[in-house]
C-alpha positions, 0 to 999 in steps of 0.5 A: 103545421104548427109548433110551440117551443117551451123554454126550461121544460123537461118534465111532461105531466103538465104537458099531457094534462094540458094536451088532455092526452088522456082522452086520446086513443092513441099509442107512443113511438118513442125515440132518441130516449135518455131519462133520469130519476125513473127507478123504483117501480115495477116495469120501470126498467123500460125506461133505460132503453133508447127506444120505446113503443107504448099505449097511451095508458102505459105512458101516462101511468108511468109519467104520473107516477114519477113525472120523471126528467127527460135528457132527450126524447121524441114522442110520436102520437100514432092512431089507435091501432097503429102496430110498432111495425107500421110506426118503424116503416112510417119513419124514425124521428131524429133531431138532425135534419138529414146528414147536415147535422142542423136541428130540425126543430130549427126548421121554417115549418114543423110537422111530426116526423113519422107520417102517421103521428098526429103530434110530436113532443121533442125534449132537447138536453133537459133545457127545452121542449118543442110540440109540434102538430099539423092542427093548430088547435090542439097546442093552444092550451100549452101557452098556460105553462108557467114556462116562457112559451112561444111559437116555434116556427115563427122563432125559427124564421126570425132566427134565420132571418138574423143569422142570414144578416150576422153571415153577411156581416162576417163576410163584410167585416171579418171576425174582428176582435172576437174570441174563439168563444164568440166565433163559435157561439156568435149567432146565439149571442146575437139572439140572446141580446137582440130577440130572446123573449121578444117575439114581436120585435122586427128583425132588422139589419141596423140592429144586428149590425150594432149588435155584431160590431160590439162584439167585433170590438170585443178585443179592443174593449177588453184592452 
């Protein structure tokens, strides 16, 4: 149970290289796919599809050739010999957690969603990637990427701590002078103010309260 969150990553050539994916004997189920700049070579038309089932060689060949930008996509690495029928029967990965519309990659515990997969890579909105595996060792090389990388499970648990504290403050204090934008984006604003790129900073109620009150006084501060 391990995951690494990679900020600003939407291409995968370097990810596959650091994982040494060329040594794997596997196949890939790709779901919720949307990518950009993939035209111009034989076989490229498949990347217009929403779902693909590829060999490791097919996937790495195309990524090495173009290193296309993935806007959305979940890549499930499956054992060699796994058929597409078996892969689909083992579960279709999704960005949403059941019917609650919450992002599954914000869960406290992360595992590949397809029960046969030994690794999963998700790219979200061209802005980040999360790589998940039951084997933490397989992921360690990804900390060598140039982007900001962070233990995804620890990050998620800290975010949930902060969110619970902020929710309690809303119950206690109300919204105060917060405008509609601040209300919609409250948790993200608090996270960026307090904990973004600060994985070692403890989540404390006093700090969340101070940041919350700064936003609570928003209208007053702007006259």
